[in-house]
C-alpha positions as MATLAB code, in Angstrom:
seq = 'MKPVRIDFVPSRSWIPVWSVAAALGLAICGVTLVALSASRQQARVAQASLATIAQEVARLDSARTPPADPKAPSAHRASMALNADLDKVLLPLERLAQEGVRLVGVQLDQAGGTVRVEYELDAIQRVPSITAELNAGHEGSPWQFEGVQSQPAAGFAGTASARASWRAETGRL';
ca = [
       0.239   -0.308   -0.276;
       0.945    3.378   -0.682;
       1.038    6.268    2.044;
      -1.111    8.940    0.867;
      -0.019   12.131    1.795;
      -2.568   14.828    2.944;
      -1.764   18.613    2.883;
      -4.147   20.866    4.755;
      -3.082   24.029    3.670;
      -6.244   26.092    3.666;
      -6.980   28.047    0.870;
      -7.150   31.735    1.068;
      -9.395   32.057   -1.831;
     -12.456   31.967    0.291;
     -11.681   34.646    2.656;
     -12.581   37.709    0.165;
     -16.479   36.299   -0.788;
     -16.965   36.163    2.971;
     -15.761   38.844    3.768;
     -18.535   40.609    1.644;
     -20.808   38.333    2.666;
     -20.094   39.551    5.502;
     -19.880   42.889    5.606;
     -23.302   42.658    3.117;
     -24.343   41.172    6.457;
     -23.881   43.833    8.536;
     -25.078   46.264    6.262;
     -28.655   44.912    6.078;
     -28.612   44.934    9.592;
     -27.967   48.614   10.046;
     -30.026   49.777    7.910;
     -32.848   47.583    9.608;
     -31.907   49.446   12.581;
     -32.700   52.906   10.713;
     -35.854   52.022    9.381;
     -37.300   50.161   11.972;
     -35.533   53.458   14.398;
     -37.274   55.661   11.606;
     -41.216   53.682   12.072;
     -41.099   54.580   15.787;
     -40.601   57.431   15.522;
     -43.682   57.937   13.148;
     -45.774   55.787   15.859;
     -44.684   58.307   18.605;
     -45.854   61.080   16.832;
     -49.059   59.583   15.519;
     -49.676   58.895   19.093;
     -48.783   62.865   19.772;
     -51.290   63.681   17.457;
     -54.002   61.111   18.489;
     -54.345   62.104   22.109;
     -53.785   66.031   21.010;
     -56.918   65.209   19.010;
     -58.267   63.109   21.764;
     -58.114   66.497   24.725;
     -59.842   68.646   21.961;
     -62.813   66.380   21.085;
     -63.380   65.983   24.955;
     -62.571   69.629   25.411;
     -65.302   70.282   22.569;
     -67.667   67.866   24.416;
     -67.398   69.447   27.789;
     -68.012   72.853   26.087;
     -71.214   71.390   24.816;
     -74.548   71.674   26.087;
     -76.863   69.072   25.702;
     -80.400   69.733   24.237;
     -82.871   70.450   26.528;
     -85.133   67.698   26.740;
     -88.847   69.377   26.296;
     -90.470   66.843   27.749;
     -88.960   66.611   31.092;
     -90.848   69.176   32.667;
     -94.001   67.159   32.092;
     -92.272   63.641   33.628;
     -90.877   65.373   36.262;
     -94.786   66.466   37.171;
     -96.027   63.016   36.252;
     -93.479   61.223   38.847;
     -94.487   63.560   41.207;
     -98.001   63.057   41.043;
     -97.441   59.181   40.713;
     -94.619   58.891   44.021;
     -97.554   61.693   46.166;
     -99.043   60.093   49.150;
    -103.137   60.806   48.242;
    -103.950   58.129   50.798;
    -104.041   61.344   53.037;
    -105.866   63.671   50.865;
    -108.258   61.130   49.451;
    -108.769   59.579   53.757;
    -111.249   62.671   54.885;
    -113.009   63.252   51.410;
    -113.494   59.180   52.034;
    -114.952   59.145   56.265;
    -117.486   62.238   54.786;
    -121.014   60.743   55.113;
    -123.648   62.865   55.597;
    -127.288   62.545   53.976;
    -127.805   65.029   51.358;
    -124.228   65.695   50.221;
    -122.010   64.104   46.962;
    -118.765   65.192   46.124;
    -118.886   66.902   42.303;
    -115.375   67.689   42.471;
    -111.286   67.047   43.544;
    -108.932   68.822   41.888;
    -105.195   68.226   43.249;
    -102.151   71.189   42.459;
     -98.973   68.969   43.119;
     -97.000   72.421   41.936;
     -98.420   74.051   43.923;
     -99.278   71.910   47.029;
    -102.974   72.421   47.197;
    -106.494   70.432   46.781;
    -109.856   72.265   46.325;
    -112.393   69.762   46.715;
    -116.329   70.822   45.854;
    -119.461   69.253   46.886;
    -123.422   69.205   46.368;
    -125.341   70.417   49.280;
    -129.006   69.859   49.764;
    -128.754   72.765   52.712;
    -126.370   75.373   53.243;
    -126.386   74.717   57.037;
    -124.388   71.531   56.272;
    -121.202   73.661   55.119;
    -119.983   74.118   59.514;
    -120.548   70.289   59.435;
    -118.619   69.171   56.277;
    -115.815   72.181   57.398;
    -115.761   69.807   61.432;
    -116.313   66.506   59.559;
    -112.613   66.969   56.528;
    -110.528   68.596   60.192;
    -111.383   65.981   62.289;
    -108.256   63.971   63.056;
    -105.604   66.748   62.363;
    -104.312   68.973   63.816;
    -105.521   72.771   63.284;
    -107.393   72.790   60.498;
    -105.961   72.211   56.930;
    -109.067   72.167   55.340;
    -110.494   75.448   54.859;
    -114.180   76.865   53.753;
    -113.814   79.170   50.028;
    -117.036   79.508   49.467;
    -120.607   78.295   48.277;
    -123.185   78.834   45.474;
    -126.855   78.120   44.984;
    -128.333   76.341   42.435;
    -131.925   76.114   41.913;
    -133.672   73.194   41.347;
    -130.846   71.651   39.707;
    -129.409   69.147   42.678;
    -131.201   66.228   44.580;
    -134.885   65.331   43.455;
    -135.355   68.547   41.418;
    -134.801   70.574   44.715;
    -133.033   73.380   45.598;
    -128.874   72.949   45.862;
    -125.499   74.628   46.451;
    -122.235   74.139   45.441;
    -119.999   74.402   48.500;
    -115.742   74.171   47.980;
    -112.983   73.747   50.376;
    -109.061   74.201   49.714;
    -106.592   72.120   51.654;
    -102.414   72.489   51.407;
    -101.078   68.959   50.932;
     -98.365   69.528   53.477;
    -100.657   70.691   56.430;
    -102.736   66.816   56.027;
];
């Protein structure tokens, strides 16, 4: 057998190729870093612009007054009427049980805090007893007599009658 001689001397022809490849790789990394830095700068500018716009929108929204709801006062009055304790108002009217006396009308003024009742009477002489019955169970006299109007032959069974009215503040009932 013949001995084989191998010379392990590196060839120098690949060194320039690897040098060029390394330089190109470094150049690509540098360009990528520059582009990334530019895009980050653009993102910061865009965020600052959006923050300015958001502040401007918030300022304009706070300066803008909402339009007034035209139904709000009516809704408030309806809510007050539904939440009112009408038992205090209606209880004296239900307790009144006299012969020859008929309830004709009830007017409740929530805004003014008053109630007005009107009774048809067969005799005007009943006014003091009706006033006393309405005020029964209350401190003071919340029900005040307002007036009376006589009506010829239109009341009970064709006889002459009168209409009398009383008023009370709902806060005193």
